C-alpha positions as CSV (number, residue, x, y, z in Angstrom):
1,M,53.7,-22.7,-7.6
2,G,56.0,-19.8,-6.9
3,L,59.5,-19.6,-5.5
4,R,59.3,-22.8,-3.4
5,K,58.3,-24.8,-6.5
6,F,61.1,-23.2,-8.5
7,F,63.6,-24.5,-6.0
8,E,62.1,-27.9,-6.0
9,D,62.5,-28.0,-9.8
10,L,66.1,-26.9,-9.4
11,R,66.7,-29.7,-7.0
12,Q,65.4,-32.2,-9.5
13,Q,67.8,-30.7,-12.1
14,R,70.7,-31.4,-9.8
15,G,69.7,-35.0,-9.3
16,A,68.4,-35.9,-12.7
17,G,70.0,-33.4,-15.0
18,A,68.4,-31.1,-17.5
19,P,66.9,-32.1,-20.8
20,G,69.6,-32.4,-23.5
21,E,72.1,-34.2,-21.3
22,A,71.1,-37.7,-22.3
23,A,73.9,-37.8,-24.9
24,G,76.4,-37.4,-22.2
25,E,76.8,-33.6,-22.2
26,A,78.8,-33.5,-19.1
27,L,79.7,-29.9,-19.5
28,V,76.1,-28.9,-19.6
29,A,75.4,-30.9,-16.5
30,E,78.3,-29.3,-14.7
31,R,77.2,-25.8,-15.7
32,M,73.6,-26.5,-14.7
33,A,74.8,-27.7,-11.3
34,L,76.8,-24.5,-10.8
35,A,73.7,-22.4,-11.7
36,Y,71.6,-24.4,-9.3
37,E,74.1,-23.7,-6.5
38,A,74.1,-20.0,-7.3
39,A,70.3,-19.8,-7.4
40,E,70.1,-21.6,-4.0
41,A,72.4,-18.9,-2.6
42,N,70.0,-16.3,-4.1
43,D,72.8,-15.3,-6.5
44,Y,70.5,-15.1,-9.5
45,E,72.9,-12.8,-11.4
46,S,75.4,-15.7,-11.5
47,A,72.8,-18.3,-12.3
48,L,71.4,-16.3,-15.2
49,A,74.9,-15.7,-16.5
50,I,75.2,-19.5,-16.7
51,W,71.7,-20.2,-18.0
52,G,71.9,-17.6,-20.7
53,P,74.5,-19.2,-23.0
54,L,73.0,-22.6,-22.4
55,A,69.5,-21.3,-23.3
56,H,70.9,-19.8,-26.5
57,Q,72.4,-23.2,-27.3
58,G,68.9,-24.8,-27.0
59,V,69.1,-26.3,-23.5
60,A,65.3,-26.3,-22.8
61,R,65.6,-26.5,-19.0
62,A,67.9,-23.4,-19.0
63,Q,65.3,-21.7,-21.1
64,N,62.7,-22.6,-18.6
65,N,64.8,-21.3,-15.7
66,I,65.3,-17.9,-17.4
67,G,61.6,-17.7,-18.2
68,K,60.7,-18.5,-14.6
69,C,63.0,-15.8,-13.4
70,F,61.3,-13.2,-15.6
71,S,57.9,-14.5,-14.5
72,D,58.7,-14.2,-10.8
73,G,61.2,-11.4,-10.8
74,L,64.1,-13.4,-9.6
75,G,67.3,-11.6,-10.3
76,V,65.6,-9.5,-13.0
77,D,62.7,-7.2,-13.2
78,R,59.4,-9.0,-13.9
79,D,58.8,-9.1,-17.6
80,S,55.8,-11.1,-18.8
81,A,56.7,-10.9,-22.4
82,L,60.2,-12.3,-21.9
83,A,58.8,-14.9,-19.6
84,L,56.4,-16.0,-22.3
85,R,59.1,-16.0,-24.9
86,W,61.5,-18.2,-22.9
87,L,58.9,-20.6,-21.5
88,T,57.5,-21.1,-25.0
89,L,61.0,-22.0,-26.2
90,A,61.4,-24.4,-23.3
91,A,58.0,-26.0,-23.8
92,E,58.6,-26.4,-27.5
93,G,62.0,-27.9,-26.7
94,G,60.2,-30.7,-24.8
95,D,60.9,-29.6,-21.2
96,P,58.0,-30.8,-19.0
97,V,58.7,-28.1,-16.4
98,G,58.7,-25.5,-19.1
99,Q,55.4,-26.9,-20.4
100,R,54.0,-26.7,-16.9
101,N,55.2,-23.2,-16.2
102,L,53.9,-22.0,-19.6
103,A,50.6,-23.6,-18.8
104,E,50.4,-21.6,-15.6
105,I,50.9,-18.4,-17.6
106,Y,48.1,-19.3,-19.9
107,F,45.9,-20.3,-17.0
108,K,46.5,-17.1,-15.1
109,G,46.6,-14.8,-18.2
110,E,49.9,-13.3,-17.3
111,G,51.2,-11.3,-20.4
112,V,48.8,-13.3,-22.6
113,Q,45.1,-13.7,-22.9
114,A,43.9,-16.3,-20.4
115,N,43.3,-19.6,-22.2
116,A,42.3,-22.5,-20.0
117,V,42.1,-24.9,-23.0
118,R,45.7,-24.1,-24.0
119,A,46.8,-24.4,-20.4
120,A,45.2,-27.8,-20.1
121,E,46.9,-28.9,-23.3
122,L,50.3,-27.9,-21.9
123,Y,49.6,-29.4,-18.5
124,R,48.7,-32.7,-20.3
125,M,52.0,-32.6,-22.2
126,A,53.9,-32.2,-19.0
127,A,51.8,-34.7,-17.2
128,E,52.4,-37.4,-19.9
129,A,56.1,-36.7,-19.5
130,G,55.8,-37.5,-15.8
131,D,55.7,-34.0,-14.2
132,G,53.9,-34.5,-10.8
133,P,52.6,-30.9,-10.3
134,A,51.2,-30.9,-13.9
135,Q,49.5,-34.2,-13.2
136,D,47.9,-32.7,-10.1
137,M,46.7,-29.5,-11.9
138,L,45.3,-31.5,-14.8
139,S,43.5,-33.7,-12.4
140,W,42.0,-30.7,-10.7
141,M,40.8,-29.2,-14.0
142,L,39.2,-32.4,-15.0
143,V,37.4,-32.8,-11.7
144,E,36.1,-29.2,-11.8
145,G,34.9,-29.6,-15.4
146,E,34.3,-25.8,-15.7
147,M,37.2,-24.6,-17.9
148,I,37.6,-27.8,-19.8
149,P,35.2,-30.8,-20.2
150,G,35.2,-32.8,-17.1
151,D,36.5,-36.4,-17.1
152,I,36.3,-38.0,-13.6
153,S,38.0,-41.2,-14.7
154,D,41.0,-39.3,-16.2
155,A,41.0,-37.0,-13.2
156,K,41.4,-40.0,-10.9
157,R,44.2,-41.5,-13.0
158,W,46.2,-38.3,-13.0
159,A,45.6,-37.7,-9.3
160,E,46.9,-41.2,-8.6
161,A,50.0,-40.5,-10.7
162,A,50.6,-37.3,-8.9
163,A,50.0,-38.8,-5.4
164,A,52.5,-41.5,-6.3
165,Q,55.1,-38.8,-6.7
166,G,54.2,-37.3,-3.3
167,I,52.1,-34.4,-4.5
168,V,50.0,-33.7,-1.5
169,P,46.9,-31.9,-2.9
170,A,46.4,-34.9,-5.2
171,M,46.1,-37.2,-2.2
172,T,43.5,-34.9,-0.7
173,R,41.6,-34.9,-4.0
174,L,41.6,-38.7,-4.1
175,G,40.1,-38.7,-0.6
176,M,37.4,-36.4,-1.8
177,M,36.7,-38.6,-4.8
178,Y,36.2,-41.6,-2.5
179,H,34.1,-39.6,-0.1
180,N,31.8,-38.2,-2.8
181,A,31.8,-41.3,-5.0
182,L,33.3,-39.5,-8.0
183,G,34.3,-42.1,-10.5
184,V,34.6,-44.8,-7.7
185,E,32.3,-46.5,-5.3
186,R,31.9,-44.5,-2.1
187,D,34.5,-45.8,0.3
188,A,34.8,-43.9,3.6
189,A,37.9,-46.0,4.7
190,A,39.7,-45.2,1.4
191,A,38.9,-41.5,1.8
192,A,40.2,-41.5,5.3
193,R,43.4,-43.3,4.3
194,W,44.2,-40.6,1.6
195,W,43.3,-37.8,4.0
196,D,45.6,-39.3,6.6
197,K,48.5,-39.4,4.2
198,A,47.9,-35.8,3.1
199,A,47.2,-34.5,6.7
200,A,50.4,-35.9,8.0
201,L,52.2,-34.0,5.2
202,G,50.6,-30.7,6.3
203,D,47.6,-30.3,4.0
204,A,45.0,-28.2,5.9
205,D,42.0,-29.4,3.9
206,A,42.9,-33.0,4.4
207,Q,43.4,-32.3,8.1
208,A,39.9,-30.9,8.2
209,M,38.3,-33.8,6.4
210,L,40.2,-36.3,8.6
211,G,39.1,-34.5,11.7
212,A,35.5,-34.7,10.4
213,A,35.9,-38.4,9.7
214,Y,37.1,-39.0,13.3
215,Q,34.2,-37.0,14.6
216,L,31.6,-38.9,12.6
217,G,33.3,-42.3,12.7
218,A,33.4,-42.4,8.9
219,G,36.0,-44.8,7.7
220,V,37.9,-44.6,11.0
221,P,36.8,-45.3,14.6
222,R,35.0,-42.4,16.2
223,D,37.6,-40.5,18.3
224,G,36.7,-37.0,19.5
225,V,40.2,-36.1,20.7
226,A,41.8,-37.1,17.4
227,A,39.0,-35.2,15.6
228,L,39.7,-32.0,17.5
229,M,43.4,-32.4,17.1
230,W,43.1,-32.5,13.3
231,L,40.5,-29.8,13.2
232,L,42.7,-27.5,15.2
233,R,45.6,-28.1,12.8
234,A,43.3,-27.4,9.9
235,Q,42.0,-24.2,11.5
236,A,45.5,-23.1,12.0
237,G,46.2,-23.8,8.3
238,A,43.2,-21.6,7.4
239,S,41.1,-24.4,5.9
240,P,37.4,-23.3,5.7
241,L,36.4,-27.0,5.8
242,A,37.1,-27.2,9.5
243,E,34.5,-24.6,10.5
244,P,31.3,-26.8,10.3
245,F,32.9,-29.5,12.5
246,I,35.1,-27.8,15.1
247,H,32.4,-26.3,17.4
248,P,30.3,-29.5,17.6
249,T,33.5,-31.4,18.4
250,F,34.4,-29.0,21.2
251,A,30.9,-29.3,22.6
252,A,31.1,-33.1,22.7
253,L,34.4,-33.3,24.7
254,S,35.3,-32.8,28.3
255,V,37.7,-30.1,29.5
256,A,40.4,-32.7,29.9
257,E,39.8,-34.1,26.4
258,I,40.0,-30.7,24.9
259,E,43.3,-29.9,26.7
260,R,44.7,-33.2,25.4
261,A,43.6,-32.5,21.9
262,K,45.2,-29.0,22.0
263,K,48.5,-30.5,23.3
264,L,48.5,-33.1,20.5
265,A,47.8,-30.3,17.9
266,N,50.9,-28.5,19.0
267,L,53.2,-31.6,18.5
268,P,55.1,-32.2,15.3
269,L,53.0,-33.9,12.7
270,P,52.9,-37.7,12.9
271,E,54.5,-39.9,10.2
272,P,52.0,-40.7,7.4
273,A,50.3,-44.1,7.9
C-alpha cells in the first residue's frame, strides 16, 4: 500500500470529501481539492502547505495525508516519528484511511514496536467505517490466524465486503476459501468465478489458480489453451502458484495450441465475467 494507494485515497477525497466536511465546510473541501491537484502533479510542497493549516485545525484527513507523506518520504524526508504522530491524530479523529495507515505502521513496526494485535484493532475500526483495503487486510489476518486468533466466518464476511468494493486480493481469497472449504462448502465453480473476476483485473495468483482450474476441469470446462494462457499471465506476474501446473499444461498441448495460448496471453485482459 504505497504511493499508488496514496493516490487512490486522494482520488476518493476529491470525490467524497475529507472527514469534517459534513457540516458544509466548503472552504475545507476547496482547499483539500487544491492539495489533491498539487499532489497529483508531484508538487508535495504545495500540497503540504495546504494540508498543514487544515491538520492543525483538526481535519483528520489532512492529518493522515501529512502522516503518509512522512511515512513514504513524499515531499519531505522520511520521519517515522512524525508519521506516527500525525497518523495517530488522524486515527483518533475518526479518519478510516488514517486508521488503516496507522495499522500498517504497527503491523510493520515502522518507528514503533511491531504489534499485530494493535494493527488488527485499527484495521477493524477502518473496516467497520467502510474502508475496503482495511477490510481486505483484516480478512487476510483472520484467515491466517497466526498474529491474531483466526476466525474464518469473519474473514469471509470482510473479504466479501472488500470484494464488493473492487479490492482484487479479496476476490482471490474468496476463491481460495471456496476451493479449500474454509468456512463454506467446497464449491469449485464458485472458486473459479471469484478467480475469474480477480484474474481479469490482473491478480497473478488468481490467474494461476484459474489456469489450474481450466487444466483440471475444476469448476470450469477443461480447456488446455485457456489454462496455458492464464498460467503464462500468472508466470509473467511472478506468481509461484503457476509453477506446478505450467509444465504439465505445456506437455498436454500441441504446438499449434501452445502458440494460440501464447498469443492470447499477450492480448489485453478480458473483461471480468
